[in-house]
LODO-955409 format. One record per atom (N, C-alpha, C): x, y, z; atom name; residue in three letters. Coordinates in nm, 3 decimals. Atoms other than C-alpha are relative to their C-alpha. Layout:
<atoms>
        u        v        w  atom  res
        X        Y        Z    CA  ALA
...
</atoms>
This chain:
<atoms>
        u        v        w  atom  res
    0.089   -0.113   -0.011     N  MET
   -1.211   -1.525   -0.727    CA  MET
    0.053    0.103    0.099     C  MET
   -0.050   -0.096   -0.100     N  TRP
   -1.051   -1.372   -0.415    CA  TRP
    0.113    0.084   -0.055     C  TRP
   -0.109   -0.080    0.058     N  SER
   -0.745   -1.266   -0.611    CA  SER
   -0.058    0.112   -0.086     C  SER
    0.065   -0.099    0.085     N  TRP
   -0.975   -1.085   -0.857    CA  TRP
   -0.060    0.111    0.084     C  TRP
    0.067   -0.098   -0.087     N  VAL
   -1.176   -0.915   -0.581    CA  VAL
    0.104    0.089    0.068     C  VAL
   -0.103   -0.078   -0.069     N  LEU
   -0.867   -0.809   -0.384    CA  LEU
    0.077    0.091   -0.095     C  LEU
   -0.072   -0.083    0.098     N  HIS
   -0.698   -0.683   -0.700    CA  HIS
   -0.082    0.126   -0.032     C  HIS
    0.086   -0.115    0.030     N  ARG
   -0.997   -0.458   -0.776    CA  ARG
   -0.007    0.096    0.119     C  ARG
    0.010   -0.084   -0.120     N  ILE
   -1.031   -0.334   -0.418    CA  ILE
    0.129    0.079    0.021     C  ILE
   -0.127   -0.070   -0.022     N  THR
   -0.660   -0.253   -0.386    CA  THR
    0.025    0.103   -0.111     C  THR
   -0.016   -0.096    0.109     N  GLY
   -0.660   -0.086   -0.728    CA  GLY
   -0.079    0.127    0.023     C  GLY
    0.085   -0.117   -0.027     N  VAL
   -0.949    0.144   -0.635    CA  VAL
    0.055    0.079    0.119     C  VAL
   -0.055   -0.068   -0.118     N  ALA
   -0.797    0.220   -0.294    CA  ALA
    0.127    0.080   -0.036     C  ALA
   -0.123   -0.069    0.042     N  ILE
   -0.461    0.309   -0.451    CA  ILE
   -0.035    0.122   -0.085     C  ILE
    0.043   -0.113    0.083     N  PHE
   -0.638    0.530   -0.707    CA  PHE
   -0.044    0.118    0.088     C  PHE
    0.047   -0.108   -0.085     N  PHE
   -0.813    0.728   -0.434    CA  PHE
    0.112    0.060    0.084     C  PHE
   -0.116   -0.054   -0.071     N  PHE
   -0.492    0.758   -0.232    CA  PHE
    0.076    0.096   -0.091     C  PHE
   -0.076   -0.086    0.092     N  LEU
   -0.314    0.898   -0.539    CA  LEU
   -0.074    0.130   -0.029     C  LEU
    0.079   -0.121    0.023     N  LEU
   -0.599    1.142   -0.603    CA  LEU
    0.016    0.098    0.117     C  LEU
   -0.017   -0.085   -0.118     N  VAL
   -0.580    1.275   -0.246    CA  VAL
    0.143    0.053    0.008     C  VAL
   -0.141   -0.039   -0.005     N  HIS
   -0.200    1.282   -0.263    CA  HIS
    0.029    0.113   -0.100     C  HIS
   -0.021   -0.104    0.101     N  ILE
   -0.204    1.489   -0.583    CA  ILE
   -0.065    0.130    0.046     C  ILE
    0.070   -0.120   -0.046     N  LEU
   -0.460    1.729   -0.436    CA  LEU
    0.072    0.067    0.116     C  LEU
   -0.067   -0.065   -0.114     N  ASP
   -0.276    1.782   -0.107    CA  ASP
    0.137    0.053   -0.039     C  ASP
   -0.130   -0.052    0.047     N  THR
    0.057    1.823   -0.286    CA  THR
   -0.019    0.127   -0.082     C  THR
    0.029   -0.119    0.080     N  ALA
   -0.100    2.077   -0.522    CA  ALA
   -0.025    0.123    0.088     C  ALA
    0.023   -0.113   -0.091     N  LEU
   -0.183    2.291   -0.217    CA  LEU
    0.123    0.090    0.014     C  LEU
   -0.122   -0.080   -0.017     N  ILE
    0.181    2.404   -0.205    CA  ILE
    0.003    0.118   -0.097     C  ILE
    0.002   -0.109    0.098     N  ARG
    0.122    2.613   -0.517    CA  ARG
   -0.106    0.104    0.034     C  ARG
    0.108   -0.091   -0.037     N  VAL
   -0.196    2.766   -0.375    CA  VAL
    0.036    0.076    0.127     C  VAL
   -0.032   -0.061   -0.128     N  SER
   -0.087    2.826   -0.017    CA  SER
    0.094   -0.091    0.078     C  SER
   -0.093    0.082   -0.077     N  PRO
    0.227    2.693    0.150    CA  PRO
   -0.046   -0.023    0.144     C  PRO
    0.051    0.016   -0.137     N  GLU
    0.061    2.752    0.489    CA  GLU
   -0.106   -0.109    0.007     C  GLU
    0.103    0.104    0.003     N  ALA
   -0.238    2.538    0.394    CA  ALA
    0.064   -0.137   -0.021     C  ALA
   -0.072    0.126    0.023     N  TYR
   -0.001    2.270    0.264    CA  TYR
    0.062   -0.049    0.131     C  TYR
   -0.063    0.038   -0.128     N  ASP
    0.193    2.272    0.594    CA  ASP
   -0.105   -0.049    0.101     C  ASP
    0.106    0.039   -0.093     N  ALA
   -0.133    2.250    0.790    CA  ALA
   -0.052   -0.140   -0.033     C  ALA
    0.051    0.131    0.041     N  VAL
   -0.257    1.951    0.588    CA  VAL
    0.104   -0.108    0.031     C  VAL
   -0.106    0.098   -0.025     N  ILE
    0.078    1.770    0.607    CA  ILE
    0.016   -0.023    0.150     C  ILE
   -0.009    0.013   -0.145     N  GLY
    0.086    1.837    0.982    CA  GLY
   -0.106   -0.094    0.057     C  GLY
    0.105    0.089   -0.049     N  THR
   -0.243    1.651    1.025    CA  THR
    0.033   -0.147   -0.027     C  THR
   -0.036    0.138    0.033     N  TYR
   -0.082    1.340    0.873    CA  TYR
    0.097   -0.060    0.101     C  TYR
   -0.103    0.048   -0.094     N  LYS
    0.176    1.313    1.152    CA  LYS
   -0.065   -0.046    0.130     C  LYS
    0.062    0.057   -0.119     N  ASN
   -0.024    1.099    1.393    CA  ASN
   -0.007   -0.152   -0.017     C  ASN
   -0.001    0.147    0.007     N  PRO
   -0.050    0.728    1.478    CA  PRO
   -0.107   -0.059   -0.091     C  PRO
    0.106    0.053    0.087     N  VAL
   -0.379    0.681    1.291    CA  VAL
    0.048   -0.002   -0.145     C  VAL
   -0.053   -0.004    0.137     N  MET
   -0.214    0.790    0.967    CA  MET
    0.116   -0.097   -0.016     C  MET
   -0.110    0.097    0.006     N  GLY
    0.091    0.577    1.051    CA  GLY
   -0.053   -0.140   -0.021     C  GLY
    0.064    0.130    0.021     N  ILE
   -0.135    0.274    1.075    CA  ILE
   -0.060   -0.005   -0.140     C  ILE
    0.053   -0.008    0.136     N  GLY
   -0.305    0.387    0.755    CA  GLY
    0.108   -0.026   -0.105     C  GLY
   -0.110    0.025    0.093     N  GLU
    0.035    0.381    0.586    CA  GLU
    0.031   -0.149   -0.011     C  GLU
   -0.018    0.146    0.007     N  VAL
    0.064    0.011    0.676    CA  VAL
   -0.102   -0.058   -0.097     C  VAL
    0.103    0.048    0.092     N  PHE
   -0.266   -0.050    0.496    CA  PHE
    0.030    0.041   -0.144     C  PHE
   -0.036   -0.046    0.134     N  LEU
   -0.146    0.157    0.200    CA  LEU
    0.109   -0.088   -0.059     C  LEU
   -0.109    0.087    0.048     N  VAL
    0.177   -0.043    0.170    CA  VAL
   -0.052   -0.141   -0.025     C  VAL
    0.059    0.133    0.020     N  ALA
   -0.023   -0.366    0.211    CA  ALA
   -0.076   -0.006   -0.132     C  ALA
    0.077   -0.004    0.125     N  ALA
   -0.254   -0.265   -0.075    CA  ALA
    0.092    0.007   -0.121     C  ALA
   -0.092   -0.015    0.113     N  ILE
    0.030   -0.157   -0.302    CA  ILE
    0.078   -0.130   -0.023     C  ILE
   -0.078    0.124    0.014     N  ALA
    0.234   -0.472   -0.232    CA  ALA
   -0.087   -0.111   -0.058     C  ALA
    0.088    0.104    0.055     N  TYR
   -0.062   -0.705   -0.291    CA  TYR
   -0.030    0.027   -0.147     C  TYR
    0.037   -0.035    0.137     N  HIS
   -0.165   -0.520   -0.607    CA  HIS
    0.118   -0.026   -0.095     C  HIS
   -0.118    0.020    0.084     N  ALA
    0.191   -0.531   -0.744    CA  ALA
    0.031   -0.149   -0.019     C  ALA
   -0.031    0.143    0.010     N  PHE
    0.256   -0.898   -0.663    CA  PHE
   -0.107   -0.075   -0.079     C  PHE
    0.107    0.066    0.075     N  ASN
   -0.084   -1.006   -0.793    CA  ASN
    0.003    0.041   -0.146     C  ASN
   -0.015   -0.043    0.139     N  GLY
   -0.028   -0.798   -1.106    CA  GLY
    0.104   -0.083   -0.073     C  GLY
   -0.102    0.088    0.061     N  LEU
    0.288   -0.999   -1.172    CA  LEU
   -0.057   -0.140   -0.022     C  LEU
    0.065    0.131    0.018     N  ARG
    0.085   -1.318   -1.119    CA  ARG
   -0.091    0.002   -0.122     C  ARG
    0.090   -0.012    0.115     N  ILE
   -0.171   -1.197   -1.372    CA  ILE
    0.080   -0.001   -0.130     C  ILE
   -0.086    0.001    0.119     N  ILE
    0.108   -1.130   -1.623    CA  ILE
    0.046   -0.143   -0.031     C  ILE
   -0.042    0.139    0.021     N  LEU
    0.237   -1.486   -1.570    CA  LEU
   -0.115   -0.087   -0.052     C  LEU
    0.116    0.079    0.045     N  VAL
   -0.111   -1.635   -1.610    CA  VAL
   -0.032    0.032   -0.146     C  VAL
    0.035   -0.040    0.136     N  ASP
   -0.167   -1.436   -1.929    CA  ASP
    0.105   -0.037   -0.104     C  ASP
   -0.104    0.013    0.101     N  PHE
    0.171   -1.477   -2.097    CA  PHE
    0.086   -0.126    0.010     C  PHE
   -0.077    0.125   -0.015     N  TRP
    0.325   -1.801   -1.963    CA  TRP
   -0.091   -0.113   -0.043     C  TRP
    0.084    0.107    0.054     N  SER
    0.200   -2.110   -2.144    CA  SER
   -0.059   -0.090    0.109     C  SER
    0.052    0.082   -0.110     N  LYS
    0.154   -2.294   -1.811    CA  LYS
   -0.063    0.085    0.110     C  LYS
    0.051   -0.090   -0.102     N  GLY
    0.027   -1.990   -1.622    CA  GLY
   -0.139   -0.035    0.048     C  GLY
    0.137    0.033   -0.040     N  ALA
   -0.340   -2.088   -1.627    CA  ALA
   -0.004   -0.128    0.083     C  ALA
   -0.004    0.127   -0.072     N  LYS
   -0.254   -2.438   -1.507    CA  LYS
    0.043    0.021    0.146     C  LYS
   -0.057   -0.022   -0.133     N  TYR
   -0.062   -2.302   -1.207    CA  TYR
   -0.052    0.126    0.069     C  TYR
    0.047   -0.128   -0.054     N  GLN
   -0.272   -1.992   -1.133    CA  GLN
   -0.030   -0.007    0.150     C  GLN
    0.031    0.012   -0.143     N  ARG
   -0.387   -2.122   -0.792    CA  ARG
    0.128   -0.002    0.083     C  ARG
   -0.127    0.005   -0.072     N  GLN
   -0.033   -2.205   -0.680    CA  GLN
    0.070    0.136   -0.004     C  GLN
   -0.059   -0.133    0.011     N  LEU
    0.086   -1.868   -0.809    CA  LEU
   -0.066    0.097    0.099     C  LEU
    0.067   -0.089   -0.095     N  TRP
   -0.179   -1.695   -0.594    CA  TRP
    0.050   -0.025    0.142     C  TRP
   -0.053    0.030   -0.133     N  TRP
   -0.055   -1.877   -0.284    CA  TRP
    0.142    0.054    0.014     C  TRP
   -0.134   -0.061   -0.002     N  ILE
    0.297   -1.764   -0.375    CA  ILE
   -0.011    0.150    0.022     C  ILE
    0.024   -0.144   -0.019     N  VAL
    0.167   -1.407   -0.404    CA  VAL
   -0.029    0.029    0.146     C  VAL
    0.035   -0.022   -0.141     N  LEU
    0.014   -1.434   -0.057    CA  LEU
    0.121   -0.019    0.091     C  LEU
   -0.120    0.024   -0.080     N  GLY
    0.338   -1.577    0.085    CA  GLY
    0.100    0.114   -0.011     C  GLY
   -0.094   -0.110    0.021     N  VAL
    0.557   -1.308   -0.069    CA  VAL
   -0.055    0.128    0.063     C  VAL
    0.063   -0.117   -0.062     N  TRP
    0.308   -1.042    0.043    CA  TRP
    0.014   -0.004    0.152     C  TRP
   -0.011    0.014   -0.145     N  LEU
    0.309   -1.177    0.399    CA  LEU
    0.142    0.026    0.047     C  LEU
   -0.141   -0.025   -0.037     N  VAL
    0.690   -1.181    0.414    CA  VAL
    0.033    0.148   -0.012     C  VAL
   -0.022   -0.144    0.019     N  THR
    0.697   -0.826    0.277    CA  THR
   -0.060    0.080    0.115     C  THR
    0.067   -0.075   -0.107     N  MET
    0.447   -0.704    0.535    CA  MET
    0.063   -0.028    0.136     C  MET
   -0.068    0.030   -0.127     N  LEU
    0.623   -0.885    0.821    CA  LEU
    0.133    0.074    0.010     C  LEU
   -0.123   -0.078    0.000     N  GLY
    0.940   -0.705    0.718    CA  GLY
   -0.025    0.149    0.016     C  GLY
    0.028   -0.144   -0.002     N  PHE
    0.775   -0.364    0.681    CA  PHE
   -0.074    0.046    0.125     C  PHE
    0.093   -0.051   -0.101     N  ALA
    0.497   -0.331    0.938    CA  ALA
    0.062    0.020    0.138     C  ALA
   -0.053   -0.023   -0.135     N  PRO
    0.684   -0.387    1.267    CA  PRO
    0.096    0.118    0.006     C  PRO
   -0.099   -0.110    0.001     N  ARG
    0.967   -0.150    1.176    CA  ARG
   -0.070    0.135   -0.016     C  ARG
    0.072   -0.125    0.022     N  HIS
    0.730    0.114    1.045    CA  HIS
   -0.077    0.042    0.124     C  HIS
    0.079   -0.034   -0.118     N  LEU
    0.503    0.096    1.349    CA  LEU
    0.089    0.038    0.118     C  LEU
   -0.094   -0.044   -0.105     N  MET
    0.804    0.119    1.583    CA  MET
    0.037    0.146   -0.022     C  MET
   -0.033   -0.140    0.031     N  ASN
    0.897    0.443    1.406    CA  ASN
   -0.119    0.091    0.028     C  ASN
    0.120   -0.081   -0.022     N  VAL
    0.539    0.573    1.420    CA  VAL
   -0.020    0.026    0.149     C  VAL
    0.029   -0.017   -0.142     N  PHE
    0.497    0.508    1.792    CA  PHE
    0.118    0.055    0.077     C  PHE
   -0.117   -0.061   -0.064     N  ALA
    0.853    0.610    1.881    CA  ALA
   -0.006    0.151   -0.012     C  ALA
    0.010   -0.146    0.020     N  SER
    0.783    0.955    1.738    CA  SER
   -0.101    0.061    0.096     C  SER
    0.098   -0.051   -0.098     N  MET
    0.492    0.987    1.983    CA  MET
    0.065    0.028    0.135     C  MET
   -0.063   -0.013   -0.130     N  GLY
    0.723    0.950    2.280    CA  GLY
    0.108    0.105    0.005     C  GLY
   -0.100   -0.107   -0.001     N  GLY
    0.938    1.247    2.188    CA  GLY
    0.137   -0.047   -0.043     C  GLY
   -0.127    0.047    0.054     N  GLY
    1.210    1.039    2.022    CA  GLY
    0.087   -0.073    0.099     C  GLY
   -0.081    0.070   -0.100     N  HIS
    1.322    0.849    2.336    CA  HIS
    0.028   -0.140   -0.044     C  HIS
</atoms>
């Protein structure tokens, strides 16, 4: 059940991110100054942390989507669906442990003037 719930939550979150992304990118055609102002507001630690959550949602959604494909199309998928979910969580955790520290170092290093 948790895989189902998390898949729906991450799917909706990614949808809304893409909607906002399309809208803020479209600003460049309306007003380059407005576009620059909006993009400038994204360059702060809160948004940098938000990017970790975005990558976490995308990674979980993608890995769980592959699990769903295996469950649906592999003859033994339903039998091993629980083990596949634990594999998804493990691969997701390894992915996030590889991404998050490096990304956050970059986010907080930019606050200190690049020292």
